[in-house]
C-alpha positions as CSV (number, residue, x, y, z in Angstrom):
1,M,121.2,-14.9,-3.3
2,N,118.6,-16.7,-5.4
3,D,115.2,-17.8,-4.2
4,E,116.5,-21.4,-3.5
5,Q,119.1,-20.2,-1.0
6,I,118.3,-18.9,2.4
7,N,121.0,-17.8,4.8
8,F,119.8,-18.8,8.2
9,K,121.6,-16.8,10.9
10,I,122.3,-17.1,14.6
11,L,122.5,-13.8,16.5
12,F,124.8,-13.5,19.6
13,R,124.9,-17.2,20.6
14,S,123.7,-20.6,19.4
15,P,121.3,-22.8,21.3
16,K,122.5,-25.9,23.0
17,Y,121.2,-29.0,21.3
18,P,118.8,-30.9,21.2
19,A,116.2,-28.1,21.1
20,I,112.4,-28.0,21.0
21,V,110.9,-25.7,18.3
22,I,107.5,-24.3,19.1
23,T,105.4,-23.3,16.1
24,E,101.8,-22.2,16.0
25,D,100.4,-25.7,15.6
26,D,103.1,-28.2,16.7
27,L,106.4,-29.0,18.4
28,W,109.5,-30.1,16.6
29,S,112.8,-31.5,17.6
30,A,116.1,-30.1,16.3
31,S,119.4,-31.9,17.0
32,D,121.7,-29.5,15.0
33,I,121.8,-26.1,13.2
34,E,120.7,-27.6,9.9
35,Q,117.5,-29.2,11.3
36,L,116.8,-26.1,13.3
37,G,117.2,-23.8,10.3
38,N,115.0,-26.0,8.1
39,I,112.2,-26.1,10.7
40,C,112.3,-22.4,11.4
41,V,112.4,-21.4,7.7
42,I,109.6,-23.7,6.6
43,S,107.4,-22.9,9.7
44,G,108.2,-19.1,9.3
45,S,107.1,-19.1,5.7
46,L,103.8,-20.9,6.5
47,E,102.8,-18.7,9.5
48,N,101.0,-15.4,9.6
49,G,103.8,-13.6,11.4
50,D,103.3,-15.7,14.5
51,E,106.5,-16.0,16.5
52,I,108.4,-19.2,16.6
53,K,110.2,-20.0,19.8
54,V,113.0,-22.5,20.4
55,I,113.9,-23.9,23.8
56,D,117.4,-25.3,24.0
57,S,118.7,-28.0,26.3
58,T,119.4,-25.5,29.1
59,G,115.8,-24.2,29.1
60,E,116.8,-20.9,27.5
61,E,114.3,-19.5,25.0
62,F,115.3,-18.2,21.6
63,W,113.1,-16.4,19.1
64,Y,113.1,-16.9,15.3
65,L,112.7,-13.7,13.3
66,P,111.4,-14.9,9.9
67,E,111.9,-11.6,8.0
68,Q,115.6,-11.8,8.7
69,Y,115.9,-15.6,8.8
70,T,117.6,-15.1,12.2
71,L,117.5,-16.9,15.5
72,A,118.3,-14.8,18.6
73,P,118.1,-15.3,22.4
74,G,114.9,-14.2,23.9
75,F,116.0,-11.0,25.5
76,F,113.2,-10.7,28.0
77,A,112.3,-14.4,28.3
78,K,113.1,-16.3,31.5
79,K,114.3,-19.9,31.5
80,W,111.7,-22.5,31.0
81,T,111.1,-24.8,34.0
82,K,110.9,-28.6,33.8
83,K,107.2,-28.5,34.5
84,Q,106.5,-25.9,31.9
85,I,108.3,-27.9,29.2
86,I,106.6,-31.1,30.1
87,E,103.2,-29.4,30.2
88,L,103.9,-27.8,26.8
89,Y,104.7,-31.2,25.3
90,N,101.8,-33.0,27.0
91,K,99.3,-30.5,25.5
92,S,100.9,-30.6,22.0
93,E,99.6,-32.2,18.9
94,A,102.7,-34.4,18.8
95,A,101.8,-35.9,22.2
96,K,98.2,-36.5,21.0
97,E,99.4,-38.1,17.8
98,S,102.0,-40.4,19.5
99,G,99.7,-41.2,22.5
100,I,102.7,-40.6,24.7
101,Q,102.5,-38.4,27.8
102,Y,105.6,-37.4,29.7
103,S,105.3,-38.0,33.4
104,L,105.4,-35.1,35.8
105,K,106.5,-37.4,38.7
106,S,109.9,-37.1,40.3
107,L,110.9,-33.9,38.5
108,S,113.5,-33.1,41.2
109,N,115.4,-36.3,40.3
110,K,115.6,-35.4,36.6
111,K,117.9,-32.9,35.0
112,L,116.3,-30.4,32.7
113,S,118.7,-31.4,29.8
114,K,117.6,-35.0,30.2
115,I,113.9,-34.1,30.1
116,I,114.4,-32.0,27.0
117,S,116.5,-34.7,25.4
118,E,113.8,-37.4,26.1
119,I,111.0,-35.2,24.7
120,C,113.1,-34.4,21.6
121,K,113.6,-38.1,21.1
122,I,109.8,-38.6,21.2
123,L,109.3,-35.7,18.9
124,S,111.9,-36.9,16.4
125,H,109.8,-40.0,15.8
126,N,106.9,-37.8,15.0
127,N,108.6,-35.2,12.8
128,R,106.8,-35.1,9.5
129,L,109.3,-32.8,7.7
130,D,111.4,-35.9,6.8
131,A,108.4,-37.5,5.1
132,D,107.8,-34.5,2.8
């Protein structure tokens, strides 16, 4: 394998898309394995060994292991709640840049997958990887 090729791997099971990628300084949206791999690899190579987490549409947490270019389910991580995901987004640089806050009202009426999907839609308009 040359320097230009990276073999991004999924260990055990793949996340359900869309997914939110949490890096040290921002949130990103991934709608498929290719986007997810690109975000993880680029973010992993820029970080100082900080962990990159991925929250899939079921609220399950995955961890990216940059040394192995591998994404694995978070073995000791519990599922993220609707409120935790919304608060994560609302405190993010992406929310500040877009000026869009996600409402915490009527959470019981919204499915977790719908909340994640809507946040990913907002994030996809902010993703700067496409501009590079």
